[in-house]
N, CA, C and O atoms as a GROMACS GRO file, in nm:
protein
  232
    1MET      N    1   0.559   0.234   0.071
    1MET     CA    2   0.557   0.116   0.149
    1MET      C    3   0.554   0.151   0.299
    1MET      O    4   0.491   0.086   0.382
    2ARG      N    5   0.629   0.258   0.326
    2ARG     CA    6   0.643   0.296   0.483
    2ARG      C    7   0.504   0.346   0.529
    2ARG      O    8   0.470   0.324   0.645
    3LEU      N    9   0.418   0.415   0.441
    3LEU     CA   10   0.302   0.463   0.476
    3LEU      C   11   0.200   0.346   0.526
    3LEU      O   12   0.122   0.356   0.620
    4PHE      N   13   0.218   0.236   0.446
    4PHE     CA   14   0.119   0.113   0.478
    4PHE      C   15   0.178   0.050   0.602
    4PHE      O   16   0.103  -0.014   0.676
    5GLY      N   17   0.309   0.063   0.632
    5GLY     CA   18   0.366   0.005   0.760
    5GLY      C   19   0.324   0.083   0.881
    5GLY      O   20   0.328   0.026   0.990
    6LYS      N   21   0.286   0.202   0.873
    6LYS     CA   22   0.237   0.287   0.958
    6LYS      C   23   0.117   0.225   1.018
    6LYS      O   24   0.098   0.214   1.139
    7VAL      N   25   0.026   0.178   0.912
    7VAL     CA   26  -0.107   0.128   0.955
    7VAL      C   27  -0.120  -0.013   0.990
    7VAL      O   28  -0.231  -0.061   1.015
    8GLY      N   29  -0.016  -0.082   0.992
    8GLY     CA   30  -0.014  -0.222   1.048
    8GLY      C   31   0.009  -0.317   0.936
    8GLY      O   32  -0.025  -0.433   0.958
    9PHE      N   33   0.064  -0.287   0.804
    9PHE     CA   34   0.101  -0.373   0.721
    9PHE      C   35   0.243  -0.409   0.724
    9PHE      O   36   0.326  -0.326   0.761
   10ARG      N   37   0.278  -0.536   0.686
   10ARG     CA   38   0.414  -0.593   0.683
   10ARG      C   39   0.448  -0.642   0.563
   10ARG      O   40   0.356  -0.685   0.494
   11ILE      N   41   0.570  -0.647   0.515
   11ILE     CA   42   0.612  -0.708   0.390
   11ILE      C   43   0.619  -0.864   0.396
   11ILE      O   44   0.706  -0.922   0.461
   12ALA      N   45   0.530  -0.921   0.332
   12ALA     CA   46   0.529  -1.082   0.317
   12ALA      C   47   0.628  -1.122   0.228
   12ALA      O   48   0.697  -1.219   0.261
   13ARG      N   49   0.653  -1.058   0.104
   13ARG     CA   50   0.752  -1.112   0.012
   13ARG      C   51   0.771  -1.003  -0.097
   13ARG      O   52   0.682  -0.921  -0.121
   14GLU      N   53   0.891  -1.005  -0.164
   14GLU     CA   54   0.925  -0.909  -0.252
   14GLU      C   55   0.976  -0.972  -0.384
   14GLU      O   56   1.029  -1.083  -0.380
   15GLY      N   57   0.966  -0.914  -0.487
   15GLY     CA   58   0.995  -0.957  -0.616
   15GLY      C   59   0.983  -0.848  -0.719
   15GLY      O   60   1.038  -0.740  -0.696
   16LYS      N   61   0.920  -0.865  -0.826
   16LYS     CA   62   0.883  -0.748  -0.907
   16LYS      C   63   0.786  -0.663  -0.842
   16LYS      O   64   0.781  -0.543  -0.866
   17HIS      N   65   0.707  -0.723  -0.760
   17HIS     CA   66   0.600  -0.650  -0.669
   17HIS      C   67   0.622  -0.678  -0.538
   17HIS      O   68   0.664  -0.790  -0.505
   18THR      N   69   0.597  -0.581  -0.446
   18THR     CA   70   0.598  -0.604  -0.310
   18THR      C   71   0.473  -0.648  -0.249
   18THR      O   72   0.375  -0.576  -0.265
   19ILE      N   73   0.461  -0.762  -0.177
   19ILE     CA   74   0.332  -0.790  -0.128
   19ILE      C   75   0.343  -0.760   0.014
   19ILE      O   76   0.442  -0.794   0.078
   20MET      N   77   0.238  -0.692   0.070
   20MET     CA   78   0.222  -0.658   0.212
   20MET      C   79   0.099  -0.706   0.273
   20MET      O   80  -0.001  -0.714   0.201
   21SER      N   81   0.091  -0.738   0.388
   21SER     CA   82  -0.011  -0.789   0.449
   21SER      C   83  -0.043  -0.771   0.599
   21SER      O   84   0.051  -0.785   0.677
   22ASN      N   85  -0.164  -0.743   0.648
   22ASN     CA   86  -0.177  -0.718   0.790
   22ASN      C   87  -0.250  -0.825   0.863
   22ASN      O   88  -0.304  -0.804   0.972
   23GLY      N   89  -0.253  -0.946   0.800
   23GLY     CA   90  -0.314  -1.079   0.842
   23GLY      C   91  -0.450  -1.080   0.788
   23GLY      O   92  -0.500  -1.192   0.779
   24LYS      N   93  -0.520  -0.984   0.751
   24LYS     CA   94  -0.657  -1.006   0.673
   24LYS      C   95  -0.658  -0.954   0.531
   24LYS      O   96  -0.728  -1.004   0.442
   25VAL      N   97  -0.580  -0.855   0.518
   25VAL     CA   98  -0.582  -0.778   0.386
   25VAL      C   99  -0.429  -0.795   0.310
   25VAL      O  100  -0.324  -0.776   0.373
   26ARG      N  101  -0.431  -0.831   0.176
   26ARG     CA  102  -0.311  -0.846   0.117
   26ARG      C  103  -0.308  -0.738   0.006
   26ARG      O  104  -0.400  -0.722  -0.075
   27LEU      N  105  -0.188  -0.662   0.010
   27LEU     CA  106  -0.184  -0.557  -0.090
   27LEU      C  107  -0.062  -0.592  -0.190
   27LEU      O  108   0.041  -0.645  -0.147
   28THR      N  109  -0.078  -0.561  -0.311
   28THR     CA  110   0.040  -0.579  -0.399
   28THR      C  111   0.063  -0.453  -0.464
   28THR      O  112  -0.022  -0.394  -0.530
   29ILE      N  113   0.201  -0.408  -0.442
   29ILE     CA  114   0.260  -0.287  -0.462
   29ILE      C  115   0.357  -0.294  -0.574
   29ILE      O  116   0.454  -0.367  -0.556
   30PRO      N  117   0.345  -0.231  -0.684
   30PRO     CA  118   0.453  -0.240  -0.790
   30PRO      C  119   0.591  -0.171  -0.753
   30PRO      O  120   0.589  -0.070  -0.683
   31ARG      N  121   0.700  -0.219  -0.794
   31ARG     CA  122   0.838  -0.166  -0.760
   31ARG      C  123   0.873  -0.095  -0.861
   31ARG      O  124   0.974  -0.128  -0.924
   32HIS      N  125   0.800   0.012  -0.898
   32HIS     CA  126   0.836   0.108  -0.999
   32HIS      C  127   0.903   0.243  -0.943
   32HIS      O  128   0.885   0.264  -0.823
   33THR      N  129   0.971   0.326  -1.005
   33THR     CA  130   0.993   0.446  -0.951
   33THR      C  131   0.894   0.533  -0.931
   33THR      O  132   0.883   0.598  -0.827
   34VAL      N  133   0.806   0.541  -1.038
   34VAL     CA  134   0.679   0.608  -1.037
   34VAL      C  135   0.562   0.531  -1.054
   34VAL      O  136   0.542   0.458  -1.152
   35ILE      N  137   0.468   0.548  -0.942
   35ILE     CA  138   0.347   0.467  -0.947
   35ILE      C  139   0.232   0.565  -0.982
   35ILE      O  140   0.216   0.675  -0.929
   36ASN      N  141   0.154   0.511  -1.078
   36ASN     CA  142   0.044   0.585  -1.136
   36ASN      C  143  -0.056   0.635  -1.015
   36ASN      O  144  -0.082   0.556  -0.924
   37ALA      N  145  -0.100   0.742  -1.015
   37ALA     CA  146  -0.186   0.792  -0.904
   37ALA      C  147  -0.317   0.715  -0.884
   37ALA      O  148  -0.364   0.696  -0.771
   38PHE      N  149  -0.378   0.668  -1.002
   38PHE     CA  150  -0.498   0.586  -0.992
   38PHE      C  151  -0.465   0.457  -0.928
   38PHE      O  152  -0.543   0.405  -0.849
   39THR      N  153  -0.344   0.399  -0.964
   39THR     CA  154  -0.296   0.280  -0.913
   39THR      C  155  -0.285   0.274  -0.757
   39THR      O  156  -0.328   0.183  -0.686
   40MET      N  157  -0.211   0.401  -0.713
   40MET     CA  158  -0.209   0.416  -0.575
   40MET      C  159  -0.329   0.436  -0.494
   40MET      O  160  -0.338   0.395  -0.378
   41ALA      N  161  -0.427   0.506  -0.560
   41ALA     CA  162  -0.541   0.540  -0.515
   41ALA      C  163  -0.629   0.394  -0.461
   41ALA      O  164  -0.685   0.383  -0.352
   42ASP      N  165  -0.623   0.295  -0.564
   42ASP     CA  166  -0.676   0.172  -0.563
   42ASP      C  167  -0.611   0.089  -0.447
   42ASP      O  168  -0.676   0.015  -0.373
   43ILE      N  169  -0.476   0.110  -0.438
   43ILE     CA  170  -0.395   0.031  -0.324
   43ILE      C  171  -0.446   0.090  -0.192
   43ILE      O  172  -0.483   0.015  -0.102
   44ALA      N  173  -0.447   0.211  -0.180
   44ALA     CA  174  -0.501   0.280  -0.064
   44ALA      C  175  -0.650   0.242  -0.024
   44ALA      O  176  -0.678   0.229   0.095
   45ARG      N  177  -0.735   0.225  -0.111
   45ARG     CA  178  -0.866   0.190  -0.095
   45ARG      C  179  -0.858   0.041  -0.037
   45ARG      O  180  -0.915   0.008   0.067
   46ASP      N  181  -0.789  -0.036  -0.108
   46ASP     CA  182  -0.774  -0.174  -0.062
   46ASP      C  183  -0.731  -0.191   0.078
   46ASP      O  184  -0.768  -0.285   0.148
   47ALA      N  185  -0.649  -0.092   0.119
   47ALA     CA  186  -0.600  -0.103   0.251
   47ALA      C  187  -0.701  -0.044   0.364
   47ALA      O  188  -0.679  -0.046   0.485
   48GLY      N  189  -0.814   0.009   0.304
   48GLY     CA  190  -0.922   0.064   0.391
   48GLY      C  191  -0.883   0.198   0.437
   48GLY      O  192  -0.921   0.234   0.549
   49LEU      N  193  -0.808   0.281   0.360
   49LEU     CA  194  -0.780   0.419   0.379
   49LEU      C  195  -0.879   0.511   0.275
   49LEU      O  196  -0.904   0.493   0.156
   50THR      N  197  -0.925   0.616   0.368
   50THR     CA  198  -0.999   0.708   0.269
   50THR      C  199  -0.885   0.804   0.205
   50THR      O  200  -0.765   0.797   0.233
   51PRO      N  201  -0.934   0.883   0.127
   51PRO     CA  202  -0.831   0.983   0.062
   51PRO      C  203  -0.777   1.083   0.181
   51PRO      O  204  -0.659   1.116   0.193
   52ASP      N  205  -0.869   1.118   0.255
   52ASP     CA  206  -0.803   1.206   0.368
   52ASP      C  207  -0.722   1.143   0.468
   52ASP      O  208  -0.642   1.212   0.531
   53GLN      N  209  -0.733   1.026   0.490
   53GLN     CA  210  -0.653   0.953   0.580
   53GLN      C  211  -0.517   0.930   0.503
   53GLN      O  212  -0.410   0.962   0.555
   54PHE      N  213  -0.524   0.877   0.382
   54PHE     CA  214  -0.407   0.866   0.307
   54PHE      C  215  -0.310   1.001   0.307
   54PHE      O  216  -0.190   1.007   0.333
   55LYS      N  217  -0.392   1.098   0.273
   55LYS     CA  218  -0.305   1.239   0.269
   55LYS      C  219  -0.243   1.265   0.405
   55LYS      O  220  -0.126   1.301   0.411
   56ALA      N  221  -0.321   1.247   0.520
   56ALA     CA  222  -0.273   1.268   0.641
   56ALA      C  223  -0.144   1.192   0.681
   56ALA      O  224  -0.065   1.244   0.760
   57LEU      N  225  -0.122   1.075   0.630
   57LEU     CA  226  -0.016   0.982   0.663
   57LEU      C  227   0.103   1.025   0.566
   57LEU      O  228   0.210   0.966   0.584
   58LEU      N  229   0.097   1.107   0.476
   58LEU     CA  230   0.211   1.128   0.380
   58LEU      C  231   0.311   1.215   0.460
   58LEU      O  232   0.417   1.250   0.409
   0.00000   0.00000   0.00000
């Protein structure tokens, strides 16, 4: 969630999932201790990040 905060997303609400928004795009992030790599890749893609941009922000 910190990574998406760096690119302009803010927490809209929290529950079983965290909802983050930048005003245009809404991301739903599960609040599990381990998130599947495919799920994280889909969330990053929805945020408009390429795999290289995502890796650079880590």
